[in-house]
C-alpha positions in Angstrom: 24.4 97.0 96.4 22.1 99.4 98.5 19.6 96.6 99.0 22.5 94.2 100.0 23.8 96.8 102.5 20.4 97.2 103.9 20.0 93.5 104.1 23.4 93.1 105.8 22.5 95.8 108.2 19.2 94.3 108.9 20.9 90.9 109.3 23.3 92.3 111.8 20.4 93.9 113.7 18.5 90.6 113.7 21.6 88.6 114.8 22.2 91.1 117.6 18.6 91.0 118.6 18.6 87.2 118.4 21.6 87.0 120.6 20.1 89.3 123.1 16.8 87.4 123.0 18.6 84.1 123.3 20.3 85.4 126.4 17.2 86.8 128.0 14.5 84.5 126.8 15.6 80.9 126.6 12.5 79.8 128.4 10.3 82.0 126.2 11.8 80.4 123.1 10.8 76.9 124.3 7.3 78.0 125.1 6.7 80.1 122.0 7.0 77.7 119.1 4.8 79.9 116.9 7.0 82.9 117.6 10.1 80.8 116.9 8.7 79.7 113.6 8.1 83.3 112.6 11.6 84.2 113.8 13.0 81.3 111.9 11.5 82.4 108.7 13.1 85.8 109.1 16.4 84.2 110.2 16.3 81.9 107.2 16.4 85.0 105.0 19.4 86.3 107.0 21.1 82.9 106.7 20.7 82.9 103.0 22.1 86.4 102.6 24.9 86.7 105.1 28.5 86.4 103.9 29.6 85.0 107.2 29.4 81.4 108.3 26.6 81.3 110.9 25.6 78.1 112.5 23.8 76.5 115.5 25.0 73.1 116.9 23.6 71.0 119.6 25.5 69.7 122.6 26.9 66.9 120.4 28.3 69.5 118.0 25.9 68.5 115.3 24.5 71.1 112.9 21.0 72.3 113.7 20.9 75.0 111.1 23.5 77.2 109.4 24.0 79.9 106.8 23.9 79.3 103.1 27.6 80.2 102.9 28.5 77.2 105.0 26.4 74.9 102.9 28.1 76.2 99.8 31.7 75.5 100.9 30.7 72.0 102.0 29.1 71.2 98.7 25.4 71.2 99.9 22.5 72.7 98.0 20.8 73.9 101.1 21.7 74.1 104.7 18.9 71.7 105.7 20.9 68.9 104.1 23.5 69.5 106.8 21.2 69.2 109.7 22.3 66.5 112.2 25.8 66.2 110.6 29.0 66.4 112.6 32.1 68.3 111.4 33.7 65.0 110.8 31.2 64.4 108.1 31.7 67.8 106.5 35.4 68.6 106.7 38.8 66.8 106.4 39.8 64.9 109.5 42.5 67.4 110.5 40.1 70.3 110.2 37.3 68.6 112.0 39.6 67.7 114.8 40.5 71.4 115.3 36.8 72.3 115.4 36.1 69.5 117.8 38.9 70.4 120.2 38.1 74.1 120.3 34.3 73.4 120.9 34.9 71.0 123.8 35.5 73.7 126.4 32.6 75.7 125.1 30.2 72.9 125.7 31.9 71.4 128.8 32.6 74.7 130.6 30.2 77.2 129.0 33.2 79.3 128.1 33.0 81.3 124.8 35.6 81.1 122.1 36.5 84.5 120.7 38.5 85.7 117.7 40.0 82.3 116.9 41.5 81.9 113.4 40.8 78.5 111.9 41.5 76.9 108.5 38.8 75.5 106.3 38.6 73.6 103.0 35.9 74.3 100.4 34.3 71.7 98.2 37.0 72.1 95.6 39.8 71.5 98.2 40.9 75.2 98.4 42.2 76.3 101.8 40.7 79.4 103.5 40.8 80.9 106.9 38.0 82.2 109.2 37.9 84.2 112.3 35.6 82.3 114.6 33.5 83.3 117.6 31.5 80.5 119.4 29.2 81.1 122.3 27.5 78.4 124.5 23.7 78.2 124.5 22.1 77.5 127.9 18.7 76.2 129.0 16.8 77.4 132.0 19.0 75.3 134.2 22.1 76.9 132.9 23.0 73.7 131.2 24.8 74.1 127.8 22.5 72.7 125.2 24.3 73.9 122.1 26.7 76.4 120.4 26.0 79.5 118.4 28.9 80.3 116.1 29.8 83.1 113.6 32.9 82.6 111.4 34.0 85.3 109.1 36.1 84.5 106.0 39.4 86.3 106.4 41.3 84.4 103.7 42.1 87.5 101.7 42.8 89.6 104.8 45.0 86.8 106.1 46.8 86.5 102.8 47.4 90.3 102.8 48.6 90.2 106.4 50.8 87.2 105.6 52.2 89.0 102.6 52.8 92.1 104.7 54.5 90.0 107.4 56.6 88.3 104.8 57.5 91.6 103.2 58.4 93.0 106.6 60.6 89.9 107.4 62.2 90.2 103.9 62.9 93.8 104.6 64.3 93.0 108.0 66.4 90.2 106.6 67.7 92.4 103.8 68.6 95.3 106.2 70.3 92.9 108.5 72.2 91.3 105.6 73.7 94.6 104.6 77.5 94.7 105.0 77.2 98.1 106.7 74.9 99.9 109.2 71.4 100.9 108.2 69.6 103.8 109.9 66.4 105.8 109.6 65.9 109.2 111.1 63.0 111.6 111.2 63.4 115.3 110.5 64.4 115.9 114.2 67.3 113.5 113.9 65.6 110.9 116.1 66.2 107.2 115.4 63.2 105.4 113.9 64.8 102.3 112.6 68.1 100.5 112.4 69.5 97.1 111.6 71.3 94.6 113.8 74.7 95.6 112.4 74.1 99.1 113.7 73.6 97.8 117.2 76.6 95.4 116.9 79.0 98.1 115.6 78.0 100.8 118.1 77.6 98.5 121.1 74.3 100.2 122.1 71.2 98.2 122.8 67.9 98.8 121.0 66.5 100.5 124.0 69.4 102.9 124.1 69.3 103.6 120.4 65.6 104.4 120.6 66.3 107.5 122.6 69.4 108.7 120.8 70.0 111.2 118.0 72.1 110.7 114.9 74.6 113.4 116.1 75.3 111.4 119.3 77.8 109.2 117.4 80.2 111.9 116.3 82.4 114.5 118.0 84.2 117.7 117.0 84.3 118.7 113.4 82.8 115.4 112.4 79.6 116.2 114.3 79.3 119.5 112.4 79.9 117.9 109.0 77.5 115.0 109.6 74.8 117.5 110.8 75.3 119.5 107.6 75.0 116.3 105.5 71.8 115.3 107.2 70.3 118.8 106.6 71.4 118.5 102.9 69.5 115.2 102.6 66.2 116.7 103.8 66.7 119.8 101.6 68.3 118.3 98.5 67.3 114.7 98.6 70.7 113.0 99.2 74.2 113.5 100.5 77.2 111.5 101.6 80.0 112.2 104.1 83.0 110.5 105.6 83.5 110.7 109.4 84.7 108.8 112.4 81.8 106.7 113.8 82.2 106.6 117.6 81.1 103.5 119.4 79.8 103.1 123.0 83.3 102.2 124.3 84.8 105.3 122.7 86.4 103.6 119.7 86.3 105.7 116.5 85.9 103.9 113.2 86.2 105.6 109.8 82.9 105.3 107.9 81.4 106.5 104.7 77.8 107.4 105.1 75.2 107.9 102.3 71.7 109.2 103.0 68.6 109.4 100.9 65.4 111.3 101.7 62.1 109.3 101.7 58.5 110.3 102.3 56.4 107.9 104.3 52.8 108.8 105.2 53.5 112.4 104.2 56.4 112.7 106.6 60.0 113.0 105.5 62.6 110.6 106.7 66.3 110.0 106.1 67.3 106.5 105.1 71.0 105.8 105.1 73.8 103.3 105.1 77.3 103.4 106.5 80.2 101.4 105.3 83.3 100.7 107.4 86.2 102.1 105.3 89.0 101.1 107.7 90.6 98.8 105.1 90.2 101.4 102.4 91.9 104.0 104.6 94.7 101.7 105.4 95.1 100.8 101.7 95.1 104.6 100.9 97.7 105.2 103.5 99.8 102.3 102.1 99.4 103.7 98.6 100.4 107.2 99.8 103.4 105.7 101.5 104.3 103.7 98.4 103.9 106.8 96.3 106.1 108.8 98.7 108.7 106.0 98.6 108.5 105.8 94.8 108.9 109.6 94.5 111.6 110.2 97.1 113.6 107.0 97.0 117.3 107.5 96.2 117.2 104.2 94.4 116.0 104.2 90.8 112.6 102.4 90.4 111.2 101.0 87.1 107.8 99.5 86.7 107.0 97.5 83.5 104.2 95.4 82.2 104.4 91.7 81.6 106.2 92.3 78.3 108.8 94.5 80.0 107.5 97.7 78.5 108.2 100.6 80.9 105.0 101.9 82.6 106.6 104.3 85.1 110.0 105.4 86.5 110.8 107.7 89.5 113.0 110.8 89.7 116.0 108.8 90.9 115.8 106.8 87.6 116.3 110.0 85.7 119.2 111.1 88.0 121.0 107.8 87.6 120.4 107.1 83.9 120.0 110.6 82.4 116.7 109.6 80.7 113.6 111.5 81.5 110.3 109.7 82.3 108.8 110.8 79.0 111.8 109.4 77.1 111.4 105.9 78.4 107.7 105.3 78.8 106.7 102.4 76.6 110.3 101.5 75.9 112.1 98.3 77.0 114.8 98.6 79.7 117.3 97.2 77.1 117.8 100.8 76.0 120.3 100.9 78.9 122.2 97.8 77.8 126.0 98.5 77.9 126.9 95.3 76.1 129.1 94.1 79.0 126.7 91.2 79.8 126.2 88.4 77.3 123.0 86.6 76.3 123.7 83.8 78.8 123.6 86.4 81.6 120.2 87.7 80.6 118.9 84.2 80.0 119.7 83.3 83.6 118.1 86.5 84.8 114.8 85.8 83.0 114.8 82.1 84.1 115.1 83.2 87.8 112.3 85.8 87.3 110.0 83.1 85.8 110.8 80.4 88.4 111.7 82.3 91.5 109.9 85.7 91.0 113.0 87.7 91.7 116.6 88.3 90.5 119.4 90.1 92.3 122.8 91.1 91.1 125.2 93.6 89.6 124.7 95.0 86.1 126.7 97.4 83.9 124.4 99.8 82.1 124.9 102.7 79.8 124.0 106.3 80.7 122.2 108.5 78.2 125.5 110.4 77.7 127.2 107.1 76.6 129.1 106.6 79.8 128.9 103.2 81.5 127.9 102.8 85.1 127.5 99.9 87.5 124.3 99.3 89.4 123.1 96.9 92.1 119.8 95.6 90.6 116.8 93.8 92.2 113.9 92.7 90.0 110.7 91.2 91.3 107.8 89.7 89.4 104.3 90.7 90.5 101.6 88.1 89.9 97.8 88.4 90.0 95.3 86.3 91.9 95.5 83.6 89.1 99.3 83.4 89.5 100.0 85.2 86.1 102.8 87.7 86.0 101.4 91.2 85.5 104.3 93.5 86.2 108.0 93.6 86.9 109.4 96.1 89.5 113.1 96.9 89.3 115.0 98.7 92.1 118.6 99.8 91.4 121.3 102.0 92.8 124.4 103.4 91.2 127.4 101.5 92.6 130.0 102.9 90.2 131.9 104.7 92.9 131.8 101.6 95.0 133.2 99.5 92.2 135.9 102.0 91.5 136.8 102.0 95.2 136.8 98.2 95.2 139.1 98.3 92.1 141.4 100.7 94.0 141.5 98.4 97.0 142.1 95.5 94.7 145.0 97.3 93.1 146.5 98.3 96.4 146.2 94.7 97.6 148.0 93.3 94.5 150.3 96.1 93.2 153.3 97.9 94.6 152.4 101.6 95.3 155.8 103.0 94.1 156.5 101.1 90.9 153.0 99.9 89.9 154.4 96.3 89.6 152.7 93.3 91.0 153.5 92.8 94.7 154.4 89.6 96.5 150.7 88.5 96.8 150.0 88.8 93.0 153.4 87.3 92.2 152.4 84.2 94.2 149.2 83.8 92.2 150.9 84.3 88.8 153.8 82.0 89.7 151.4 79.2 90.8 149.4 79.7 87.7 152.5 79.4 85.5 153.6 76.3 87.3 150.2 74.6 86.8 150.2 75.4 83.0 153.9 74.5 82.3 153.5 70.7 82.4 150.3 70.8 80.3 152.1 72.9 77.7 155.4 71.0 77.8 157.2 74.3 78.6 159.5 75.5 81.3 159.1 78.4 83.8 162.1 80.5 84.9 162.0 82.4 88.2 164.6 85.2 88.4 165.3 86.8 91.7 166.9 90.3 91.1 168.7 92.5 93.6 170.2 95.9 92.7 173.9 96.4 93.2 174.8 99.7 94.8 171.3 100.9 95.5 172.0 101.4 99.3 174.8 103.9 98.4 172.3 105.9 96.3 169.8 106.0 99.1 172.5 107.0 101.7 174.1 109.6 99.4 171.2 111.2 97.6 168.2 110.4 99.8 165.2 108.2 99.6 163.3 110.4 97.2 166.0 109.9 94.5 166.1 106.3 95.4 162.4 105.9 94.8 162.7 107.7 91.5 165.5 105.3 90.5 163.4 102.2 91.5 160.3 103.5 89.5 162.4 104.2 86.4 164.2 100.8 86.6 160.9 99.0 87.0 159.6 100.5 83.8 162.9 99.7 81.9 162.9 96.1 83.2 159.2 95.6 82.4 160.0 96.6 78.8 162.7 94.1 78.7 160.3 91.2 79.3 158.1 89.4 76.8 154.3 89.4 76.7 153.0 87.0 79.4 156.1 87.4 81.6 155.7 89.1 85.0 158.0 91.4 87.0 157.1 91.9 90.6 158.6 94.0 93.4 159.1 92.2 96.7 160.2 95.3 98.6 163.3 97.6 98.8 165.5 96.9 95.8 164.4 93.2 95.4 162.4 92.1 92.3 161.3 88.8 90.9 160.7 88.0 87.2 158.6 85.0 86.1 159.4 83.9 82.5 156.8 81.6 81.0 156.5 79.3 78.0 160.3 78.6 77.7 161.1 75.7 75.4 164.4 75.2 77.2 166.8 76.9 79.7 168.8 78.6 76.9 165.6 80.5 75.8 165.7 82.5 79.0 169.2 83.9 78.3 168.1 86.8 76.0 165.5 88.0 78.5 167.9 87.7 81.5 170.5 89.7 79.5 168.0 92.4 78.7 167.1 92.6 82.4 170.8 93.1 83.3 171.2 95.8 80.6 168.0 97.6 81.6 169.2 97.7 85.2 172.6 99.0 84.3 171.4 101.9 82.1 172.4 105.3 83.6 169.8 107.2 85.6 169.6 111.0 85.6 168.4 112.7 88.7 168.7 116.4 87.8 172.4 117.0 87.1 173.4 113.8 88.7 174.0 110.6 86.7 173.7 107.4 88.7 174.7 103.9 87.8 173.6 100.7 89.4 173.5 97.1 88.3 171.7 94.0 89.2 172.5 90.5 90.3 170.1 87.8 89.2 169.5 84.3 90.6 167.6 82.0 88.3 165.9 78.6 88.8 163.6 76.6 86.6 160.4 74.6 86.8 159.7 71.7 86.4 162.5 70.0 88.3 163.5 66.4 89.0 162.2 66.8 92.5 158.8 68.2 93.3 159.0 71.9 94.3 156.4 74.5 95.2 156.4 78.3 94.6 158.1 79.1 97.9 160.9 76.6 97.1 161.5 78.2 93.7 161.8 81.6 95.3 164.3 80.4 97.8 166.3 78.7 95.1 166.4 81.9 93.0 167.4 83.8 96.1 170.3 81.5 96.8 171.4 81.7 93.1 171.2 85.6 93.3 173.6 85.5 96.2 176.0 83.4 94.2 175.8 86.0 91.4 176.8 88.7 93.9 179.6 86.6 95.2 180.8 86.1 91.6 181.1 89.8 91.1 177.6 91.2 90.6 176.0 92.5 87.4 175.4 89.0 86.2 173.0 86.2 86.6 173.6 82.8 88.2 171.6 79.6 87.5 170.5 77.6 90.5 172.4 74.3 90.7 170.0 71.7 92.1 172.8 69.0 92.6 175.0 71.5 94.5 172.0 72.6 96.5 171.3 68.9 97.4 175.0 68.5 98.5 174.8 71.6 100.6 171.5 70.5 102.1 173.0 67.0 102.8 176.0 68.6 104.4 173.8 70.9 106.5 171.7 67.9 107.6 174.8 66.0 108.6 176.0 68.9 110.7 172.6 69.0 112.3 172.7 65.3 113.1 176.2 65.7 114.7 175.0 68.7 116.8 172.0 66.7 117.8 174.2 63.7 118.8 176.6 65.9 120.8 173.6 67.5 122.5 172.4 64.1 123.7 175.7 63.2 125.5 
């Protein structure tokens, strides 16, 4: 190795000396053949030992002599075998063309070629690279007569540099592909490196970032906390922090930063990445809002799994049902079943949940104490990204008081406040229902219009309070006189109507009518006072020979009632359809006469 080093050093000295001599003594070289032969012998030794590719070419770019290394890669045993050959005879056409094109200006213009990287192919076809320097050789007339070239094999160096460049590009591409910002600080907080995303997010140019500090992107308490985190990275090796990342235009973005200490060339650096957590913060806010709603909602909330096993309930659930959260976890909501809904009801509910993903309606459930309550219930199905149901969420409110109020309103709308009997509205519904059923059943319906006899005198003499007590008592007595299925309604004042259903014939109504008269005539005690009233009843029947509606039946019964009063009261009178037709015919004749007289 020492000998080789000495040889190489000597070769370099000789090459340098030769170059200098060539420059200074071109004329001497032509005149001193003996000296040239002596020099050639020494130079041959150099050519055999140098690791570089050394060569002389004439003005036609043909080899005059070269180093052994060049002979070896072209497959020649000795460089003398290459004398007179052109690059086109030694190298592949593409390579030879490169050499020819780069040597043309050297020969034509006398301009040296320096530090040019060229490819080459050895005898086995392997590719290599050389760093080439070519100088023109001049004669005494300053005419270029040849080329002196030295090419150094830089294949391994080139591969290392290429690998380094590729690694650098890979690193750059990797950093730029990161979903967040990448940054590198030195111990003073000065920026050393960053990725494209950092520039894009902050809005600063590379030139601006190069003179900025890491703390420049934060304000207030965030600046302090980030500074502490950076110090912690250099002292402990790593740290992370969440802070608002301020951009060039003043916008603040929530970011999570994580830093790692790294030592490069004996100097400590901070390598870090930052991830935009805006969506996470929004999701957290939504979750907090949802949790707050879940906790503080006045409506009961139930969350179940796909099999309807309870996963969670809120406080309102406990307030409404009486069951604590611990008592219902893992249970099925059917523990609240009151039995008021049948299987068909729940089958429809589950069908809607499976096909429409929701169900809404009223349900009666049972409280822990056994009481039944009404709730307005909404159930929604929650599906995953594959469309499979994962959970059910039920939202319900106690509407028992609302239902009770509705029932009160319903009662007020259909019942008399004083007697509790059906009023005119409910009477109409029941009468029409009885009329529709009578033909199908082959039965008759009786409509009895009842007016009390002597009631006005009671009111005038003893006052309305006593009169009201009398009406309420008579209502109870007359109701007891009816059969199951019959209806007694109060129209107002002392007027009542009884609807008797399922009568096989007219005579079947007589016992009921008689009991009504008897009930109305019973004495009534108001303190020390004993009062007696009676009733006059007018009765009509359905069906009739002519079509009649409910209003017509009431008018017929009313007419018959007046006939009962005229006949002496405390009795009933059956409506005479034939007589009514004669009266109506007589009335119509009178109307025609009046009309005829009016036209004269």
